[in-house]
MARVEX-193463 format. One line per field, with one value per residue (C-alpha): x, y, z; residue number from 1; residue in three letters. Coordinates in steps of 0.02 Angstrom, whole numbers, plus 50000, padded with zeros to 5 digits. Example, Ala and Ser with C-alpha at 12.3 -4.5 7.8 and 13.67 -1.06 7.14 Angstrom:
<pts>
east (50615  50684)
north (49775  49947)
up (50390  50357)
num (1  2)
residu (Ala  Ser)
</pts>
This chain:
<pts>
east (54811  54758  54748  54592  54473  54516  54700  54658  54568  54718  54836  54734  54687  54812  54788  54601  54650  54752  54613  54597  54787  54797  54660  54741  54906  54819  54732  54897  54976  54836  54806  54894  54869  54688  54591  54425  54498  54581  54417  54318  54440  54438  54248  54248  54373  54257  54122  54239  54319  54151  54112  54278  54235  54061  54131  54261  54143  54035  54187  54248  54086  54072  54252  54237  54081  54167  54312  54191  54105  54268  54313  54154  53983  53827  53843  54017  53967  53930  53751  53748  53788  53667  53528  53553  53563  53399  53310  53330  53211  53066  52928  52983  52803  52801  52803  52968  52899  52851  53018  53113  53011  53028  53213  53239  53146  53248  53411  53370  53326  53486  53586  53512  53555  53725  53750  53848  53781  53791  53838  53676  53588  53738  53730  53599  53482  53500  53657  53699  53829  53959  53872  53932  53767  53777  53952  53907  53754  53853  53977  53836  53770  53933  53919  54039  53965  54018  54149  54184  54204  54333  54426  54425  54553  54661  54816  54704  54641  54812  54753  54673  54831  54964  55007  55000  55181  55145  54993  55087  55226  55105  54992  55133  55183  55006  54965  55117  55069  54889  54948  55039  54894  54769  54876  54795  54627  54589  54680  54829  54882  55026  54960  54785  54745  54558  54442  54293  54144  53994  53874  53723  53638  53556  53566  53640  53829  53951  54004  54185  54307  54289  54100  54116  54242  54121  53978  54078  54137  53960  53894  54022  53989  53802  53829  53931  53833  53664  53718  53693  53866  53947  54109  54270  54325  54455  54638  54735  54832  54672  54595  54754  54745  54563  54608  54741  54622  54497  54633  54674  54492  54488  54642  54563  54403  54502  54603  54445  54384  54553  54545  54362  54386  54570  54681  54813  54984  55124  55296  55438  55579  55727  55791  55951  56109  56223  56405  56454  56355  56433  56606  56563  56489  56644)
north (54630  54481  54498  54590  54537  54668  54624  54442  54494  54596  54451  54327  54447  54386  54202  54220  54236  54074  53977  54105  54120  53931  53936  54079  53986  53832  53935  54012  53839  53779  53933  53854  53668  53663  53820  53751  53719  53890  53976  53876  53923  54106  54110  54027  54153  54294  54230  54182  54354  54435  54301  54339  54524  54486  54373  54503  54648  54537  54488  54668  54731  54580  54593  54780  54758  54618  54734  54869  54741  54685  54862  54965  54952  55023  55193  55217  55189  55331  55392  55334  55154  55158  55225  55100  54955  55003  55038  54857  54801  54898  54849  54898  54949  55089  55270  55365  55471  55317  55234  55385  55398  55213  55214  55354  55254  55097  55194  55255  55078  55005  55142  55085  54903  54958  54789  54733  54736  54602  54615  54551  54720  54790  54660  54620  54476  54413  54387  54536  54558  54691  54833  55009  55053  54897  54937  55120  55071  54952  55090  55213  55090  55121  55310  55324  55419  55441  55305  55305  55493  55475  55347  55464  55580  55448  55351  55204  55297  55268  55093  55167  55249  55119  54947  54777  54777  54936  54856  54698  54799  54911  54770  54694  54865  54916  54748  54766  54945  54900  54753  54878  55001  54866  54772  54861  54938  55078  55057  55172  55258  55377  55475  55523  55468  55499  55645  55553  55658  55684  55751  55635  55716  55588  55696  55615  55626  55592  55410  55377  55262  55134  55131  55109  54969  54878  54905  54820  54681  54639  54653  54528  54410  54419  54379  54224  54161  54175  54107  54269  54256  54087  54159  54195  54373  54388  54342  54280  54443  54547  54439  54453  54642  54640  54530  54652  54798  54709  54677  54863  54903  54782  54865  55036  54987  54915  55075  55181  55076  55099  55288  55296  55193  55228  55358  55463  55427  55543  55468  55578  55595  55689  55826  55768  55871  55885  55836  56018  56075  55940  55997  56179  56139  56043)
up (55605  55499  55312  55255  55118  54987  55002  54969  54810  54750  54786  54683  54543  54414  54456  54422  54239  54232  54147  54008  53989  53964  53833  53738  53736  53666  53533  53479  53465  53350  53243  53092  53126  53182  53135  53198  53371  53370  53329  53457  53594  53547  53549  53720  53787  53729  53846  53989  53998  54031  54161  54246  54258  54324  54459  54502  54535  54645  54748  54753  54830  54945  55007  55034  55140  55237  55276  55334  55445  55523  55571  55591  55669  55587  55673  55600  55418  55298  55282  55100  55151  55296  55186  55046  55168  55253  55088  55037  55175  55098  54979  54804  54763  54892  54838  54845  54987  55088  55053  55113  55273  55313  55272  55398  55531  55494  55501  55676  55731  55659  55745  55910  55872  55803  55721  55570  55392  55260  55077  54997  54990  54896  54757  54626  54665  54486  54383  54274  54139  54184  54094  54138  54223  54331  54392  54417  54520  54631  54672  54706  54836  54929  54910  54761  54615  54433  54442  54254  54252  54389  54283  54135  54210  54294  54244  54199  54045  53963  53922  53766  53700  53741  53674  53755  53815  53914  53996  54045  54127  54220  54280  54383  54448  54496  54576  54690  54731  54775  54879  54988  54994  55045  55170  55319  55359  55339  55174  55163  55002  54972  54824  54769  54592  54578  54594  54666  54617  54730  54597  54594  54445  54331  54175  54020  54014  53874  53878  53923  53834  53974  53953  53765  53793  53908  53784  53647  53763  53817  53639  53575  53721  53684  53499  53541  53692  53605  53437  53342  53265  53235  53167  53259  53225  53362  53356  53507  53505  53512  53648  53751  53734  53789  53937  53994  53975  54087  54217  54209  54242  54388  54463  54437  54527  54672  54678  54689  54836  54922  54907  54960  55118  55146  55228  55143  55218  55168  55147  55209  55084  55160  55046  54964  54987  54837  54848  54818  54970  55077  55026  55060  55230  55278)
num (1  2  3  4  5  6  7  8  9  10  11  12  13  14  15  16  17  18  19  20  21  22  23  24  25  26  27  28  29  30  31  32  33  34  35  36  37  38  39  40  41  42  43  44  45  46  47  48  49  50  51  52  53  54  55  56  57  58  59  60  61  62  63  64  65  66  67  68  69  70  71  72  73  74  75  76  77  78  79  80  81  82  83  84  85  86  87  88  89  90  91  92  93  94  95  96  97  98  99  100  101  102  103  104  105  106  107  108  109  110  111  112  113  114  115  116  117  118  119  120  121  122  123  124  125  126  127  128  129  130  131  132  133  134  135  136  137  138  139  140  141  142  143  144  145  146  147  148  149  150  151  152  153  154  155  156  157  158  159  160  161  162  163  164  165  166  167  168  169  170  171  172  173  174  175  176  177  178  179  180  181  182  183  184  185  186  187  188  189  190  191  192  193  194  195  196  197  198  199  200  201  202  203  204  205  206  207  208  209  210  211  212  213  214  215  216  217  218  219  220  221  222  223  224  225  226  227  228  229  230  231  232  233  234  235  236  237  238  239  240  241  242  243  244  245  246  247  248  249  250  251  252  253  254  255  256  257  258  259  260  261  262  263  264  265  266  267  268  269  270  271  272  273  274  275  276  277  278  279  280  281  282)
residu (Met  Ser  Gln  Asn  Tyr  Leu  Asn  Leu  Leu  Val  Asn  Glu  Leu  Glu  Ser  Arg  Trp  Asp  Glu  Ile  Thr  Ile  Leu  Leu  Lys  Ala  Ala  Glu  Glu  His  Lys  Asp  Thr  Asn  Val  Ala  Leu  His  Asp  Ala  Ile  Cys  Arg  Ser  Val  Thr  Val  Leu  Met  Val  Ala  Asn  Leu  Glu  Gly  Phe  Tyr  Lys  Asp  Leu  Ile  Arg  Asn  Thr  Val  Asp  Asp  Leu  Asn  Asp  Asn  Tyr  Arg  Phe  Asn  Glu  Leu  Ser  Glu  Ala  Ile  Gln  Arg  His  Tyr  Cys  Ser  Lys  Phe  Leu  Asp  Ser  Gln  Ser  Thr  Asp  Arg  Ala  Lys  Asn  Ala  Leu  Thr  Asn  Ile  Leu  Met  Glu  Glu  Phe  Lys  Ile  Leu  Asn  Ser  Asn  Ile  Asn  Ser  Lys  Pro  Phe  Leu  Tyr  Ala  Lys  Asn  Asn  Asn  Pro  Lys  Pro  Gln  Ile  Ile  Glu  Ser  Leu  Phe  Glu  Asn  Leu  Gly  Ile  Asn  Asn  Val  Phe  Lys  Ala  Leu  Lys  Val  Ser  Arg  Tyr  Glu  Leu  Val  Phe  Ser  Glu  Gly  Asn  Ser  Tyr  Leu  Glu  Asp  Lys  Ile  Ser  Glu  Tyr  Val  Gln  Glu  Leu  Gln  Gly  Tyr  Ser  Ser  Asn  Phe  Pro  Tyr  Gln  Tyr  Thr  Arg  Lys  Phe  Phe  Asn  Ile  Leu  Thr  Asn  Thr  Ser  Lys  Gln  Arg  Lys  Glu  Arg  Thr  Leu  Trp  Glu  Glu  Phe  Leu  Asp  Gln  Leu  Asn  Lys  Arg  Arg  His  Glu  Val  Ala  His  Gly  Asn  Asp  Leu  Arg  Asn  Ile  Asp  Ser  Val  Glu  Asn  Leu  Thr  Phe  Gln  Lys  Asn  Lys  Ile  Ile  Phe  Leu  Gln  Leu  Ala  Leu  Ile  His  Ile  Ile  Ile  Glu  Glu  Phe  Gly  Thr  Tyr  Thr  Ala  Ile  Tyr  His  Pro  Arg  Ser  Ile  Ser  Leu  Val  Asn  Ile  Leu  Val  Leu  Asn)
</pts>
């Protein structure tokens, strides 16, 4: 089978940060010799990191839908995906009751046609900063609820208790792992890391560390981009740490997609026999 779209995204994930890595290196080189240049670069990186994350989640949704299209027809998709896709053809001014009735009609018609879908209905028409509610909504469009709550009890939460050296080691390890998981479709994983929740309740929940991180990231980007704060308050070290946290989040979101649309594949590990047992048996 030819390489699928999600696998392409995993393979290029680290290289998408090359521009920012180059800028951070330049800022470090000028922190003592040209403070103004150092500060200007750091402020630019603050904005570019958020732009990188925004571009990523768009490509993640688009590539996931493209993989679904390459392998499934409309009838084979989940009801949540079918329903969301059809709802996007309706007048936004209609009542909820009318929308639901018309969505049901459209779903039946699309099942008869049994055609492919496209990614546009699963993305926002306008550009949106990567706020937690935006990311959560995009995943809900694919039938995945409470994505940040799922992250809360996963290995990706360790980002908030470990240092930068830990993140750098794990990024390479996790990229290689996800490359293997996403190399075929359905994606194949060997261990379940997430408890993907199906509760669709809209009641207020306690915000997770990832949501708070994104809140602060977007707030700082807004202050710089709109001229509300003309100072540079971030060091290269801190920005590098933020960059690696964002990469961790990107890996986590890819991983959730893999488990949602993938298949668990157990790896057989033969039970080892100790040298003592071998000697006894012989």
